[in-house]
C-alpha positions, 0 to 999 in steps of 0.5 A: 158625542154627548156634551156637544155645545149648541151655543154659549151664553152671550152668543148671537143665536139664529136657531130655535130647536124642537127636540125630537129625541134626546136631552139638552141641558140649558145652564144660565150662569149670569145670575147665579147658577140655574139649570134646566134639562129639556127633552123629547117634544120640548123646544128652546131658542125661541126668544133669541131667534125671534128678537135677535137677542143674545142667548141667556143660556149655555146649551149642550146635548147630554146624549145623542140628540135629534132636533128640528130647527127653525133658523133665521138669517137676516129677514129669511126664515128656514125650517130644517127638518132634522139636525143631528147634534152629535153627528161626529160620534154617530159617524164613528159608530156608523162610518158608512154614513160619513 
């Protein structure tokens, strides 16, 4: 469903997302309120996945969103072709995929 939390500010993050379809809202609360919306062809999470920093943003989907994901676990990097954010809502609409 929309508003699926991808990660919260301060969490250790190990994924960089490349938005294929949809919209993600990024919110930084630490130094006042700063908001950014990103969509098709844009990306987020690069600093956290490359440097092991904690996220400086809350990130959540605003609509059904599909992203390609670059993931890091320890010294191993993995590329996941597509990750569907909002999979639970998709299963409700199309139970045959569940």
